[in-house]
Every structure is written in C-alpha cells, then in structure tokens.
C-alpha positions in Angstrom: 38.9 23.7 84.7 35.8 21.7 83.5 34.2 21.4 86.6 34.8 25.0 87.1 33.7 26.8 83.9 30.8 24.4 83.8 29.6 24.2 87.2 26.9 27.1 87.2 26.0 25.2 83.8 25.2 22.0 85.5 23.7 23.4 88.6 21.0 25.4 86.3 20.4 21.9 84.7 19.5 20.0 88.0 17.7 23.0 89.3 15.3 23.9 85.7 15.2 19.7 85.4 13.9 19.4 89.0 11.4 22.6 88.9 9.9 21.1 85.1 9.1 18.0 87.1 7.5 20.1 89.7 5.5 21.9 87.4 4.3 19.5 84.6 5.7 15.8 85.9 8.1 13.7 83.7 6.6 14.8 80.4 7.4 18.2 81.3 10.9 17.0 81.9 11.6 15.7 78.7 10.1 18.6 76.9 12.3 20.9 78.6 15.3 18.7 78.0 14.8 18.1 74.6 14.7 22.2 74.2 17.9 22.7 76.1 19.8 20.4 73.2 17.9 22.4 70.5 19.3 25.8 72.4 22.9 24.3 72.2 23.1 22.9 68.8 21.4 26.2 67.4 23.9 28.2 69.1 27.1 26.7 69.0 28.3 29.3 66.6 27.4 31.9 68.7 29.7 30.8 71.3 33.0 30.2 68.5 31.8 34.1 67.7 31.1 35.2 71.2 34.9 33.8 71.9 36.3 35.6 69.7 35.2 38.9 71.1 35.4 38.0 74.6 39.0 37.2 74.8 39.8 40.7 74.2 38.0 41.6 77.4 39.0 41.6 81.5 38.4 38.6 83.3 36.2 41.2 85.4 34.1 41.3 82.2 34.0 37.5 81.5 32.4 37.1 84.9 29.7 39.8 84.2 29.0 38.1 80.9 28.2 34.9 82.6 26.1 36.4 85.4 24.4 39.2 84.4 25.0 38.3 80.6 22.8 35.1 81.6 20.1 36.9 83.6 19.6 38.8 80.5 19.9 35.8 78.0 17.6 33.7 80.0 15.1 36.1 81.4 15.3 38.8 78.6 15.5 36.8 75.5 13.9 33.5 76.5 10.8 34.4 79.1 10.2 38.6 78.5 11.1 38.7 74.8 8.0 37.1 73.4 5.6 38.3 75.7 7.1 41.5 74.7 6.3 40.7 70.7 3.1 40.1 71.9 2.2 42.7 73.6 3.7 45.0 70.9 2.3 42.9 67.8 -1.5 42.4 69.3 -1.7 46.1 71.0 -1.6 44.5 74.6 -0.5 45.8 77.6 2.5 43.7 78.8 0.0 42.6 82.1 -2.6 41.3 79.5 0.1 39.7 77.7 1.5 37.8 80.3 -2.2 36.6 81.2 -2.5 35.5 77.5 0.8 33.4 77.5 -0.7 31.2 80.5 -4.5 31.2 80.2 -4.4 31.0 76.6 -1.4 29.4 75.3 -2.7 28.7 71.8 -4.0 32.2 70.9 -0.6 33.4 72.4 1.2 31.0 69.8 -0.5 32.3 67.3 0.4 35.8 67.8 3.9 34.8 68.4 4.3 33.0 64.9 2.3 36.2 63.6 5.2 38.5 64.7 7.8 36.3 63.0 8.4 38.2 59.7 9.3 40.9 62.0 11.7 39.1 64.3 13.2 37.1 61.3 14.0 40.7 59.6 15.5 42.2 62.6 17.5 39.3 63.5 18.7 38.3 59.9 20.0 41.8 59.4 21.8 42.0 62.3 23.9 38.7 61.8 23.8 39.2 57.9 26.0 42.1 58.9 28.2 40.4 61.0 28.9 37.9 58.1 29.5 40.6 55.6 31.8 42.5 57.7 34.2 39.4 58.2 34.3 38.5 54.7 35.4 41.6 53.4 37.5 42.0 55.6 41.2 41.4 54.6 42.8 38.4 56.8 46.5 37.4 57.3 44.5 33.7 57.5 42.1 33.0 55.4 40.0 29.3 55.1 38.5 29.3 52.0 40.7 30.9 49.8 39.2 30.8 46.5 36.5 32.8 48.0 38.1 34.9 50.5 40.8 36.3 48.4 38.1 38.4 46.1 35.9 39.1 48.8 38.9 40.6 50.7 39.6 42.8 47.5 35.8 44.0 46.8 36.0 44.7 50.6 38.0 47.6 49.8 34.7 49.3 48.5 33.4 52.0 51.2 29.9 50.7 52.4 29.7 47.1 50.5 28.4 45.2 53.2 25.6 47.9 53.8 24.2 48.1 50.3 24.4 44.5 50.3 22.4 44.0 53.3 20.1 46.6 52.0 19.5 45.0 48.7 18.8 41.5 50.3 16.2 43.2 52.7 14.4 45.0 49.5 14.4 41.7 47.7 13.1 40.0 50.8 10.2 42.6 51.2 9.2 43.1 47.9 8.7 38.9 47.6 7.1 38.7 50.8 4.7 41.7 49.6 4.2 39.3 46.2 3.9 36.4 48.4 0.9 38.0 50.7 -0.4 39.8 47.5 -0.9 36.5 46.0 -2.8 34.9 48.9 -5.1 38.3 49.2 -3.1 39.6 52.6 -2.4 42.7 53.6 0.5 42.4 51.5 1.6 46.3 52.2 2.0 45.9 55.6 3.2 43.1 55.9 6.1 44.6 53.1 6.6 47.6 55.6 7.0 45.5 58.8 9.7 43.5 57.3 11.3 46.7 55.7 11.1 48.8 59.2 12.0 45.6 61.2 15.1 44.9 58.8 15.9 48.5 59.1 16.1 48.5 62.5 18.4 45.4 62.7 20.9 47.3 60.5 20.8 50.1 62.5 21.1 48.4 65.8 24.0 46.8 64.2 25.9 49.9 63.4 25.1 51.6 66.3 26.5 49.2 68.9 28.8 47.3 66.6 30.2 50.8 65.4 30.6 52.5 69.5 32.3 48.9 70.5 34.6 49.3 67.4 35.0 53.0 68.3 36.5 52.6 72.2 37.9 49.4 71.5 40.2 51.7 68.6 40.6 54.4 71.4 42.0 52.0 73.6 44.5 50.8 71.6 45.6 53.8 70.8 45.8 54.8 74.2 48.0 51.4 74.6 50.1 52.6 71.8 51.0 56.1 73.6 52.2 54.2 76.7 54.4 52.2 75.0 56.2 54.9 73.1 55.9 57.2 76.3 56.2 55.6 79.2 57.0 58.4 81.3 53.6 60.3 80.6 52.0 56.9 81.1 52.8 57.2 84.6 51.1 60.2 85.0 47.8 59.7 87.4 45.7 61.6 84.7 46.5 59.7 82.2 46.2 56.7 84.0 42.8 57.3 85.4 41.7 58.2 81.7 43.0 55.1 80.3 41.4 52.7 83.0 38.1 54.5 82.4 38.4 54.2 78.4 39.0 50.5 79.3 35.7 50.6 80.9 33.9 51.9 77.9 35.2 49.8 75.5 34.5 46.7 77.5 31.1 47.8 78.3 29.9 48.3 74.7 32.0 45.5 73.9 29.7 43.4 76.4 26.3 45.4 74.9 27.3 43.9 71.5 27.7 40.7 72.9 24.1 40.9 74.2 22.1 41.9 70.9 24.5 39.6 69.2 23.3 36.6 71.5 19.7 37.9 71.5 19.6 37.6 67.0 21.0 34.2 67.6 18.2 33.5 70.1 15.4 34.4 67.9 15.6 30.6 65.8 15.2 28.9 69.3 12.7 30.9 70.3 10.5 30.7 67.3 11.8 27.0 67.2 10.6 26.1 70.7 7.2 26.8 69.7 7.4 23.5 67.4 7.6 21.6 70.5 5.8 22.9 73.0 3.5 26.7 73.9 4.0 27.0 77.5 6.6 29.5 78.4 7.2 28.2 81.8 8.6 24.9 79.9 10.4 26.9 77.0 12.0 29.5 79.2 13.3 26.7 81.4 14.9 24.6 78.6 15.9 27.8 76.4 17.8 29.1 79.8 19.6 25.7 80.6 20.7 26.0 76.8 21.6 29.7 77.2 23.7 28.7 79.9 25.6 26.0 78.5 26.6 28.2 75.6 27.9 30.7 77.9 30.0 28.5 79.4 31.3 27.2 76.1 32.0 30.4 74.8 34.6 31.0 78.2 36.0 27.7 78.1 36.9 28.6 74.6 38.6 31.7 75.8 40.4 30.1 78.8 41.6 27.1 76.7 42.8 29.5 73.6 40.5 27.2 71.5 40.4 29.5 68.7 44.3 30.6 68.7 44.8 26.7 68.5 42.3 26.0 65.5 42.1 29.2 63.6 39.6 28.4 61.1 36.6 27.7 63.4 36.0 31.7 63.6 35.8 31.6 60.0 33.3 28.3 60.1 31.1 30.2 62.8 30.7 33.0 60.6 29.8 31.4 57.7 27.1 29.5 59.8 26.2 33.0 60.6 25.8 34.0 57.2 23.9 30.5 56.5 21.4 31.4 59.5 20.9 35.2 58.4 19.9 33.8 54.9 17.8 31.1 56.7 15.9 33.6 59.1 15.0 35.7 55.7 13.6 32.7 54.1 11.3 31.7 56.7 9.8 34.8 56.4 8.0 33.4 53.6 8.2 29.4 54.0 9.2 27.3 57.1 12.3 25.6 57.3 12.5 22.6 60.4 15.1 23.5 63.1 16.9 20.2 62.7 18.4 22.1 59.2 19.1 25.2 60.9 21.0 23.6 63.3 22.9 20.9 61.1 23.9 23.8 58.9 25.9 25.5 61.7 27.3 22.1 63.0 28.6 21.0 59.7 30.2 24.2 58.8 32.0 24.6 62.1 33.0 20.9 62.0 34.5 21.8 58.6 36.4 24.6 59.9 37.8 22.4 62.8 39.0 19.8 60.1 40.5 22.0 58.1 42.3 23.5 61.7 43.5 20.2 63.0 45.1 19.5 59.1 46.6 22.8 59.3 48.3 22.0 62.7 49.5 18.6 61.5 50.9 20.4 58.6 52.9 22.8 60.9 53.9 20.2 63.0 55.6 17.9 60.2 57.6 21.3 58.8 58.9 21.8 62.4 59.8 18.1 62.7 61.3 17.8 59.0 63.8 19.4 57.4 63.0 22.8 58.5 61.8 24.0 55.4 58.4 25.7 55.2 55.7 23.6 54.0 52.5 24.4 52.3 49.7 24.6 54.8 46.2 23.7 54.2 44.2 26.3 53.6 40.7 25.1 53.4 38.5 22.1 52.7 
C-alpha cells in the first residue's frame, strides 16, 4: 500500500536528485534536498485539508489529482508561476522574464521579492476565507469547544466571513501604506496593490469554492431523488444526467484543489529564495516536495485517517488560519520559514494527540460497563 501510493514520489525524488547532480554537482544535490524538506514541512497541513476534499471524489479523479494535478503544481506553480509574476510586475514579456531567471538570478530574485506584497495578499485572503468558513460552520464534532461553540453561533450571521476578511484586508493595506509612507515609498501604489490582490484572492475563492459547492449540492440532491424514486432513476436520460453532474462536481472540486494548492505554495516559493535563487534547483526541490504532499493526501484518503483521527482536519484549518495571518504580516515584516512550518506542524500534532485521546476514551467506554463516557474534545 505504501509503495503503491508513494511509488511515484520515490521515483521523482531519485530523478530529481540525479538531475541536480548533473546540473550543479553535489552542492546542487544538497540544495534540492533541503528545498524538498522545506516544501513538505510547510505543506503538511495542505495534505490534510486536500484529503478532506479528495475523499469525496472518485478513484478516477484521485488519479487525475496525482497526475495532471502534479504537472500543474510542479511546472505551473514552482516553475512558471515565479516567471509570470516577474513578467507582470516588471512589465516584461515572458521570454525576457525566462532569460532573466537564468542570466541575472540576483535581479530575478529581487523582482520576485518586490512582487511579494501582491502574492501574499492574494494567497493570504484565499486561505483566510477557507479558515473563516470552517470555524463559522456548526459541526457535530468540535475540537476546541470553548472557541468553536460561540464561533458557530456567530456563523449564523450571513456573509460574516467575507466581512471579517475584508476588514483584515483594509487594515493590512492601510498599515502597509503607512509603513511605506514613513520610508518615503510610493505608499499609494503599494496599498492599492495589496488591496487589489487581496480582493482578487477573495473573488477567486468565492467563484471556485462557490461553483464546487453548487455542483456538489446538486449531486447530493440528485442522489436523494434516486433513493426516493428508484424506478425514475433507472431511466436512461436521468442516468446520463447524473453521470454528467458528477463530472461537473468533480471538475470544480479539482479546480478548487488546484487553487488551494497554489495558495499554499506561495510561502514555499518565496521561502525558497532564502536558500537559492536558481530557478532550476528551486523547481526540482519544490517539485519533489509537492509530489510527496500529493501522495500523502491520497494516503490519508485511502487509509481513512481523517475518519479515525477526527480532529486532524480541525488542526489543519487552524494551521491555514495561522498561515493566512503570517502571509499578511509578511507584507510588512519578514518571518522566518522555520516559524511558518513549525506553527502548522505543532497545530496538527496537537489535533492528532487530541484525536488519539478521544479514540482511547471511546475504546475504554466500549470495553467498560457500556455507559457512555465523556470524550475529550480538545487540548
């Protein structure tokens, strides 16, 4: 099972490390290996959240996620994305941007760094919306009940998550503008960049998330109709409609996963520049890491890990919230990638520990007098 799920990751690792040796010797080998570890540590929460979505999809779409999705993640986000960002922000054509990435690596790194406010605002807002929609939803299983119970009640207010996200964006853009003004910078342009990019992130979330949710709801409605009237579901027309609807739902959920992965990858791409500004080594290292994250996602789905350890999804979403805030803060202040990675790992580890305690309490209750025992719900 382990080899079947992680086989491609092992193969990509071997190919990537060998390619690194041929490209830049053993020094490149070391850099690529470090980048791969960096990407995995920063994206473990990504795998947990992805698994929660992927478990709703068929085996076919899980394979698409591991094949086509990997191509998008590795070549799109880790190789093409930094070049596109440079081309847009520096007003260069794509050919010149690619030439700059190889010919003048220091200048290329500087241009990507200059684009960081726009990248952080977009990714931060997208991830913040995921976190807010999660904590404002009333769930049967709650991890930190003292936080989640009152937030679930607040969540009954329509559009509350959007309002809070926009307030965070306004405060961030205003703070950034003030900071730039104090340093004699073009504060209006920078503030507008943050504001526009953040709104774009919010719109992207609402469009992609809304479409995937819409088709998922339609699919559930269709399944209910089939259960209620089996004789009608047997008609060829309705069968064809249900299959088509499942395809639409799966496609938009796949699209949502890719945008989610892109938002998670922002911190890894930016953080990679602290280690190297060589775009080839960056693509190799981050690509290897991205492959493991995807394999881990499928492994969690097939093992039913999220069903066994019910608080893992909570911990991952709290990690998403932390990452969203960190991205917004990095618009003005630099934060070490180690801190970013550790926050996510600690939150997920705590949620895993809480899940283990819950499972032990349930097992003890079943093995005891049969009376319902109190199940620990948090840390």
